[in-house]
Every structure is written in structure tokens, then in C-alpha cells.
N, C-alpha and C positions, 0 to 999 in steps of 0.2 A: 381632277381632270377637267379641262375646259370642254364644253359642249357648244357646238355651233348649230343652231336650229335653222338650217337652210334646206330647201328642197333639192333632191338629187336631180340631175339632168335626165331627160327621157332616155338617152342612150345608155346611161349608167343603170337606170331602172331596168331596162330591157336586158342588159348584161347580167345583172344580179338575178333576175327572174329566171333567165336561161340557165344560169349556174345551178340554181335550186332544182329546177326541173330535170337537169342532167344528173342530179344526185351527187354532186360534188360538194363535200362539206365545207370547203374553204370559200367564204364569200370575199369578193373584191370590195373592200370598204371604200365608200366614196368620200369626197372631200368634206361632206357635212359632218362626218364623224372622224376626221383626220386627227384631231387632237385627243380623242378618247380611244386610245389604241390598246392600252394595257388591260389586263384582266383584273379581277377583284384583288383586294388586299394590297393595292398599290404596287403590284408586281411590274417590273420593268420588262420591256422587250429589247433584247440586246442582240444586235446583228454583228457579224464579223465582216470587216471590209475585205472583199474577196481579192483585192490587190495583193494581200499577203499570202494568198494560196495559189498564185498563178503558176506555181511549179507543179500543180496538180490539175487533172482534168475535172470535168463537171461532177462526175460520179465520186471521185476520190475527195474533192474539196467538200462536197456535201456530206459524205460519210464522216470525214474528220471533224467538220464543224459541229455536226450533231453529237459526235462522241465527246467532244470537249464540253459541250453543254450550251451552245448558242441556240437562240430561237430561230435565227435565219441568217442570211448572207446579204450584205450590201454589194450587189453584183456590179462589177465594172463593165459598162457598155460604152466604150470609147476607144480611140486608137491605142493599141498595145494593151487593151483590157482583156478580160475573160471572154467578152463578146465584142467582136468588131462591129462598128456601126453599119458597115456595108453588108454584114452577115446577120443582122439582128433578126430579120424575119424568120430565118431558118434556125439560127443557133440559140436565140433566147428561149424558145420553148423547150429545147433540149436541156438547158441549164435548169429551168423550172421543173421539168420532169424529174431530174436527178435530186433536186432539193426536196420535192414532195415525197420522193421515195424514202427519204430519211427523216421525214416529219418536220422539215424546215419551212419557214414561211417566206414566200416570194413577195416581200413588201418593199424592200429598198433597192435602189440601184443608183449608180453614179455615172453621169453623162457629161457631154460637152454642150448640151442643148441650151440655147438662149434665144436665138433669132428664129422664131417659128415660121418666118417666111421662106426659110430654106427647106426644100422638100425632104432632104436627107435627115434633117433634125426632127421634122414632124413624123417621119416614118419611125424613128426610134420611139417616140411617145406612143404612137399607135400600136406598135408591137408590144410595148410595156403594158398598155391598157388591156390588150387582148390576152396577155399572159397572166394577168391578175395582179400586177404590181400596183402599189398605191402611192409611194413616195419616191421621188428621184432628186438627186442633186443636179443643179444646173451647171452650165459652164461659168467660168469666172469672167469678169469684166475688168478692163483697164481704162484709165483716162488718157485719151490722145493728147499729146503735147501741144498740138495746134488748135485745140478746142477748149474753151473754158470749162471748168468743172461744172458750173451751173448749167451750161448748155448740154454737156454730156449727160448730166443727171436727168434733164428733161427728155432726152432721147431714150435713155434707159427706162425711164418711167413709162413712156409710150409703149416700148417693147414689152414691159412687164404686164401692162393691161392686156395686150393681145395674147401673151403667153398664158395668163390666168384664164382667159376665155377658152382657149383650147384645152387647158387642163380641166376645166369644168366639164366640157363636152366629153372628155375621155375618162373622167373620174380619177384624175391624178392630182397630186400635190407637189408642186415644184418647190425646191428648197435651195436658196442661194447661200453658200458657205462664206462666212467671214474669214478671209485668209490674210495672214500677216504679210506685210510688204507693200509694194506699190500697186495694190489691187483695190478696186472698188469694194467697199465694205470692210477694209482693214480698220479704218475709223468707223466704228459700228454705226455712228450717227449718219453715215452715208445712206443707210438702207431704208429707214422709214419714209423719206421723201420719194424714193424710187417705188416703194410698195403702196404709196398713199392712195392711188386711184385703181389699183388692181383688186381683184376679188381675193380678199384675205383668206378665204377658206381654201383657195387653190394655189396660192403662191405666198411664200414667206421665207424665213431664214432657217438655214441649217447652222445652228449655233455651235461653234467650236471653241470650247473653253481654253484650250491651249493657245490658240491664236489670239483670243481675246485678252488673255493675261500678258502675252508678249507685247501687244500693242497698248493695252490699257493700264499696265502696271498696277498701281493700287486703286485705280478708278474703274476697274472692270465691273464692279458691282453696279455702278451707275450705268454702264453700258448695258448690262443685263436687264436692269430696270427699264431702260429705254426700249430695248428690242423685244422684251418678253411677250408682248401681245402678238408678235409676228412669228414666234418660234414654232416650227413645224417638225423639226427633227434635230437630233443632237449628234455631235462627234465628241468622243471621249479620248483624250490622250494627254500626255504630260511632258514637261521640259524643265530645264534649268539653264541659267546663263553660265557660259564658260568660254575659255579661250581655245580656239582651234585655228591652227595655221597663223598664229599671232594676232588673231582678231576676235574680239568679244562677239559672241553670237549665241542664239538659242541652240541647246543640245537636247535632243529628245531622250526621254528616260522611260522606264517602266512606270506604271501608275503608282503614285504614292512616294516616288523617289525624287520628284521635282518640285516646282514652285506652286503648282495648283493646289489650293486648299479644298480638296474634294468634299470633306465633311461639311464645310460651310457652303460650298457651291450647291451640294445636293439639298441642304436645308432651304436654300433660296428657291430651288426648283419646286420643292414641296410648298413653300410659301406662296409661290405664284401659280400653284396647281398645274405645273408643266410635267406631263408624263407622256412623251412622244417617242417614236422609234429612235433607238440609239445605234450608232455605228461605232464600233471599237476600232481604232487605228493603232497600230504598233509601228512607230517610225524609228525606233532605236534598232541596234544591230540584231538582225535575224539572218545573217549570212546572205543578204541580198533580198530576202523576202520582204523586207521593209520597203524596198523600192519596186516591188512587183516583178522581181527576176523570175524567169522560167526555169533557171537552174540555180540552186543555192549551195553555199559552202558550209552551212551549219547542219548538223544532224537533224533530221525532221522531228525526231522525238523531243529534242531540246526546243525547237521552234514551237511545237504544240504545247509543251509545258509552260513556256512563257505566255502563250495565249490564255491558257487555263488560269495562270496566276493573275493576270490582269482582269479576266472575267470574274474571278472570285473576289478580287478587290472591289470591283464595282458593286457587286451584290451585297457584300458585307458592309461597305461604307454607306450604301443607300439605307440599309436597315438602321444604322447608328445615327444617321443625320436627322 
């Protein structure tokens, strides 16, 4: 595990002290310890992406995630998510209350936040901090056609500095996902220059191995080597190339049935001493749950069984790696 020996902000110290005095056992871990998240014996912290349980309410999703065996939920706080941004102050505490009721950790959430000058985006982060979250996925970025890539990266880098400063004040770690396609970060080498002047303890990469292999092919190991100092959280999912509608494209699969060599990948994570919060995504057919549907066409028990299978795969493969 990596340890970053940095002082916590005064606001974060006050929040943690208040939590202790209130007798609440779960501490909101600040950015100084963001990379040292798992417990002893190299145990993983695996969260289920709540997008796949949006057919359930907060109580039901928490109960089911706990029964399957997850440590927590990566809560969607975005348009069409479990928590709508405009309702975050009222609804996020309700989601956290349900999670804690079933012993789940409110550590991860997925947002559209990047431009912290927008009051509505800052409000999401303030609510997350108050609710005890530690890690959040930021919004994605795209390169405008009428602006050079170099100029765009300079703009994004300036925004990253401001975002990391706010994250530090709130005790949060922002994580930008490398997403395949015409997104910033699809070529992983985009990201280090953008993060270069930001506070690395409070802003980094949510490394997605599925998207990295789609874009990196056989060079994904070099990509991982380049980005590994910036990794703050992980997304786990799998895919294979196939023909759909007459076009070659990535087709999502259950873990272990696609092109990602998880045994080798996990061995590299261990080599680099990366053990950060994980979000499990299931993007293959779940009767609509893979897309965040509020009504699904697959029996719920079958959906839960697939989630359990992928969770078990991660745990067993990690032990072998």
C-alpha cells in the first residue's frame, strides 16, 4: 500500500474529531490516507456500482449488496442516478443511512463534477464530504474541435489544480476515469500532464482496465506503468472484440470471459503496491440493469447471482496473482 505523509486540512481534522466525539465508529478517511484503504492481509475493498441496482430503492440496494458480499456501494450521484444532483443535500444522507444499516461503507460515488466554479457541482462535493464519502469519480472531458489539444490540456490542468484544492479542504479524493473513445484520458498519457500541478493526494485517476485494454491493446502494461503513481481507485470489468450489427466493437463480458488478463493485471497492482477502493461494473446483459434501468427484464435472482460470480472471481484471482 502507498502511504502519503501529508497533513490533513483543518476542516477535515475537525470533521474527524467531531465524528469520534459523536461515537460514530466509521471515520471519514482524508486524502493523506487515500491510498491505504484496505485492511490487513492485502484484503481488497470492493464496491458495487449502484448503477446496476437502480431498480431498487436505497434500503433494498443496500440490503442486497451486503447479502452478496460487497464492502460498499459506488453510489451514482448524477442525472438519472440513484441520487439526483439537485437532491443531493436531502437524498445522499438517506442513501448513506441505508448503507450503514447493512454494514456497507459509504466511500465511493460517481458524479459529473469537474468544473468546481459551478455552484451545483461544489454542492455535490460538500454533501459527499458531510456524508462521509472519501472517493468520487469526476465527470469526463472531451477535446473541443476548435481548440488545440495542447491548449485544452492546459485548461484542464488549471481546472485540476482548483479541483484538488477544494478536494483537500473537503477531505475528498477525485478520480478521473480513463474511458475508451474520443475522451480525454482514453490515451492514458493524456492524464499525467493534466494532473502534474494538482495536489496528487486529492486528485488522480480511476483506472479502468477494460477501457485501458480496449485502447492500449498489448501496450496497456506501459500505460499502467505510466499512470500508476496517480491511481486513486479502480474499475473492474471485462470485454472481448466481436462483430455486432456488422461492425467490430468491444462486447462486454463477465469477468474472466474476455480479453483482460486479470491474473497478470493483479500481479502488477501488487508489484506497484496499489490497493485502493474498487468499483465493480457489470456492463453485459443484466436485463437492463447494466444500463441503470429502473425496471429490468431479467429475474432479480439471476442478476444477483451474476454479481456474486464476478465478486468471487475478483477475490479468488487476487489471491492467486
